[in-house]
C-alpha positions in Angstrom: 97.7 4.0 -78.5 98.8 5.3 -81.9 101.8 3.4 -81.7 100.2 -0.1 -80.1 97.3 -0.5 -82.4 99.2 1.3 -85.3 95.9 3.6 -85.9 96.3 6.9 -87.9 95.2 9.8 -86.2 91.8 10.1 -88.1 90.6 6.7 -86.8 91.9 7.6 -83.6 90.0 11.0 -83.2 86.7 9.2 -84.3 87.0 6.4 -81.6 87.7 9.2 -79.1 84.7 10.8 -80.2 82.5 7.5 -80.0 84.0 6.6 -76.5 83.0 10.3 -75.2 79.6 10.0 -76.4 79.0 6.5 -75.0 80.3 8.3 -71.8 77.8 11.0 -71.9 74.8 8.7 -72.9 75.6 6.2 -70.0 75.6 9.4 -67.5 72.5 10.7 -69.2 70.7 7.2 -68.6 71.8 6.8 -65.0 70.8 10.3 -64.0 67.0 9.9 -65.6 66.6 6.7 -64.0 67.3 8.0 -60.2 64.5 7.7 -58.0 63.1 11.0 -57.4 60.7 12.0 -54.5 57.1 12.5 -55.7 54.7 14.8 -53.8 51.3 13.6 -52.6 48.4 15.4 -53.8 46.5 18.4 -52.1 43.4 16.4 -50.9 45.4 13.3 -49.6 48.0 15.4 -47.4 44.8 17.4 -46.0 43.4 13.9 -45.0 46.5 12.9 -43.5 47.0 16.1 -41.4 43.3 15.6 -40.2 44.0 11.9 -39.0 47.1 13.0 -37.3 45.5 16.2 -36.1 48.4 18.5 -37.4 48.7 21.9 -38.0 47.0 21.2 -41.3 43.9 20.1 -39.7 40.7 22.3 -39.9 39.2 23.6 -36.8 36.1 21.6 -35.7 33.2 23.4 -36.1 31.4 24.3 -32.7 28.1 21.8 -32.1 25.1 23.9 -33.4 22.5 23.8 -30.5 18.7 24.8 -31.8 17.6 28.3 -31.1 14.5 29.3 -29.0 12.4 29.1 -32.1 13.2 25.8 -33.3 10.8 23.8 -31.3 7.9 26.5 -32.5 9.1 25.7 -36.1 8.7 22.0 -35.8 5.4 22.2 -33.9 7.4 20.7 -30.2 8.4 24.0 -28.6 10.2 23.6 -25.0 7.5 23.0 -22.5 4.7 23.3 -25.1 2.1 25.4 -25.5 -1.8 25.7 -25.0 -4.7 27.6 -26.8 -7.7 28.7 -24.5 -10.9 31.0 -25.0 -11.4 33.3 -22.1 -14.8 35.1 -22.7 -17.0 37.0 -20.4 -16.3 39.9 -18.2 -12.6 40.1 -19.1 -11.1 43.5 -20.6 -9.7 41.5 -23.5 -11.7 38.4 -24.6 -10.9 35.6 -27.0 -8.0 33.6 -28.0 -5.0 33.4 -25.4 -1.8 31.4 -26.0 -0.6 30.2 -23.0 2.4 28.0 -22.1 1.7 24.5 -20.9 0.8 24.1 -17.3 -0.6 27.5 -17.2 -3.7 28.0 -14.9 -6.7 29.8 -14.9 -5.3 33.1 -13.2 -2.6 32.8 -16.0 -5.4 32.9 -18.6 -7.3 36.0 -16.6 -4.0 37.8 -16.3 -3.3 37.4 -20.3 -7.0 38.5 -20.8 -6.6 41.9 -19.2 -8.1 41.0 -15.9 -11.4 40.9 -14.7 -13.7 43.7 -15.0 -14.5 45.6 -11.9 -17.4 44.7 -9.7 -17.3 40.9 -11.5 -17.7 38.3 -9.1 -15.3 35.0 -9.2 -15.4 33.3 -6.0 -17.1 30.4 -8.1 -14.0 30.4 -10.6 -11.1 28.0 -9.3 -8.1 30.2 -10.3 -5.8 27.8 -9.1 -6.9 25.2 -11.6 -4.5 24.0 -14.3 -5.7 24.7 -18.2 -6.2 22.3 -20.7 -5.3 22.8 -24.4 -8.8 24.0 -26.0 -10.9 24.8 -22.9 -13.1 27.5 -22.6 -12.8 30.0 -19.4 -16.1 31.6 -18.7 -15.7 34.6 -16.4 -19.1 36.2 -14.7 -21.4 34.1 -16.8 -25.1 34.0 -15.1 -25.6 30.9 -13.1 -28.3 28.6 -13.3 -31.5 29.0 -11.3 -31.8 27.3 -8.1 -34.3 24.2 -8.2 -37.7 25.3 -7.8 -39.1 25.2 -4.1 -35.6 24.8 -2.7 -32.8 26.9 -1.5 -30.1 25.5 -3.1 -28.1 22.7 -2.2 -26.0 24.5 0.4 -29.3 25.2 2.5 -28.9 28.8 3.0 -31.0 31.3 4.9 -34.6 32.2 2.9 -33.9 35.1 0.9 -30.5 34.4 0.2 -29.3 33.1 -3.3 -28.0 29.5 -3.1 -25.3 27.9 -5.0 -25.8 27.2 -8.7 -27.9 24.0 -9.2 -25.8 21.1 -10.9 -26.1 21.0 -14.9 -28.3 18.2 -15.8 -26.7 16.1 -18.4 -29.8 14.6 -19.8 -31.3 18.0 -20.9 -28.9 20.5 -20.9 -27.9 22.2 -24.2 -24.6 23.0 -25.6 -24.9 26.3 -24.5 -25.1 25.3 -20.8 -22.6 22.4 -21.0 -19.9 25.0 -22.1 -20.4 26.7 -18.7 -18.4 23.9 -17.2 -15.0 24.0 -16.7 -12.7 22.9 -19.5 -16.0 22.3 -21.5 -15.7 24.2 -25.1 -18.2 23.8 -27.9 -16.6 20.7 -29.5 -16.6 18.9 -26.0 -20.0 20.0 -25.0 -21.2 18.6 -28.6 -19.5 15.4 -28.0 -21.4 15.1 -24.5 -24.7 16.0 -26.3 -23.9 13.3 -28.9 -23.3 10.8 -26.4 -26.5 11.5 -24.9 -28.5 10.9 -28.1 -26.5 7.9 -29.0 -27.2 6.2 -25.9 -30.6 7.4 -24.7 -29.1 9.9 -22.2 -26.8 9.0 -19.0 -27.7 6.8 -16.2 -24.9 8.0 -14.2 -22.4 10.6 -14.1 -19.6 8.2 -14.5 -20.4 7.8 -17.9 -18.8 11.1 -19.0 -15.7 9.0 -18.9 -16.6 7.2 -22.2 -17.1 10.7 -23.8 -14.6 11.6 -26.5 -12.3 13.9 -25.0 -12.7 13.7 -21.4 -9.9 12.5 -19.2 -9.7 12.1 -15.5 -8.6 15.3 -14.6 -11.4 17.2 -16.8 -13.8 14.1 -15.2 -12.5 15.3 -11.9 -13.4 18.9 -12.1 -17.3 18.5 -13.7 -18.2 15.7 -12.0 -19.4 17.9 -8.9 -21.1 20.2 -11.1 -23.4 17.8 -13.1 -25.9 15.2 -12.7 -27.3 12.6 -14.9 
């Protein structure tokens, strides 16, 4: 090249340096401009693994089922619960908490049983209880009508069945002796009598607040207008 171009050694060396520098710059530029793989962020990778069900997917959490106390905390326990007042001749009189659908016999067992010698023949122990009612055990029966031997027509000298409770004259305490009637419901019966001037028929009990079909069926044979 020195002979063809007539260049001196010094300019030729400078030109060689320039060419080498240009080649190095071109190679560096090409290398920096090449495509490189980019790693996805961790959250994106985790989301993709969850969708694909891959090994990076977190395990599904077991379904949560309410424990046995969940219904009690919300007020809606499975099967429900009723509160009854067992009074009279039982070993532990007082408030009893029983499962819904319990019967009078269950309430007596919860109260420790009936005291020895107590006559429970007039108590329907198979009757289904309702919330808020009172179960009276061994209370004295109302006296039979004057001059009669009772509705059953028993022999003279033998006590007949208890007389029906008069809805027109009974006190709150007397009404509480009826099955399923507590202090509040007894007061409702008296209030209805006061507002309407008495009871013309037993069927009017259906109009008293708190008396449904089942309770009316239990009370009806035991009362009169």
